N, C-alpha and C positions, 0 to 999 in steps of 0.2 A: 651632131652626135652620130656616132657609129653604132647602129643597132645590129645585134647578132640574132640570127634566126635560131629558134629552138628546134632541135632535131625531133622529129616525131618518134615516140617510143615504139620500139619494135618488140619489146619484151612483155607484151600484154598477156601472153598466155594463149591457151586454146581450149576449146570445148567441142565435143561431138554431141549433137542432139539427134536422137533417133525417134522418128515419127512413124505411126502406123498408116494404113491406107486411108483412114478418115482424117488424117492430119492432126491427130492427137499426139502430144508428146509422151513417149513411152519411157525413156530414160535419158539422162545426160551423163556423158563420160568426161571427166575433168582430170587434170594432171594429179590432183590429190588422190583420186581413185586408183590411178596406176601405181602411185607410190605406196598406198595402203595394200594393194594387191601384192606388190613386190615384197614388201616387208612380211606379209603373211606367208608367202611362199618360202622366203628365207628362214623365218622362224620355224615354220613347219618342217623344213628339211633339216635344220639344225637339231630340232627336238627329236626327229626320227633317227638321226645319226647318233646322238648322245644316248637315246633309249636303247638302240641296238648295241652300242658299245658296252653299256652297263649290263645289258642282258647277257651278252656273250661272255663278258668278264665274270659274271656271277656263276655261270655254268662251267667255265673252264677251270675253276679252282675247286671242283668237286673232288673230295678225297675218297669217296666211296666208289670203288671200281668193280664191285661185285654186281653183275648184271641182274641177279635174281632179287636183290633188295631195292633196286631202282625202279621196279615196276609199279605203275599206278594201279589202283583198283579198277577192275573192269566190270562188265555186267555180270560175269560169272561169279566173281567173288562177292559182289553186292547181292546177288540173288540168293546166296546162302544165308546172308544175314536178314534179308527182307524178301520174302517170297513174292511180293507184289511189284517189285521193281522191274523195269524193262531195260533192254540193252541200250547202251549209250548210242545216241544218234537216232533213236526212234522217237518221233514226235506224235504224241497222242492227239488225234484230230477229233475224237468224239463222234465219229461216223459209225452208225450201227448197220 
């Protein structure tokens, strides 16, 4: 009989094991980790692009062009309504 030799498998994969100075295993990096990281980066970038496009599209169709009506309330207008309010950006630390 003619026997054929099986070729050794070269597609076994890979893994990176990282050890500390005391030879304790700190973490293992496998191909699935790289794929998950890549998918996370891709989905994050796609989400940021879509969010930015929707945000800019919602502000570009603004019909009100009067600059005096587009102002947001600031600390001066709020202080007239509530005398105990502080300017925006001031963080009360409670230090006496």
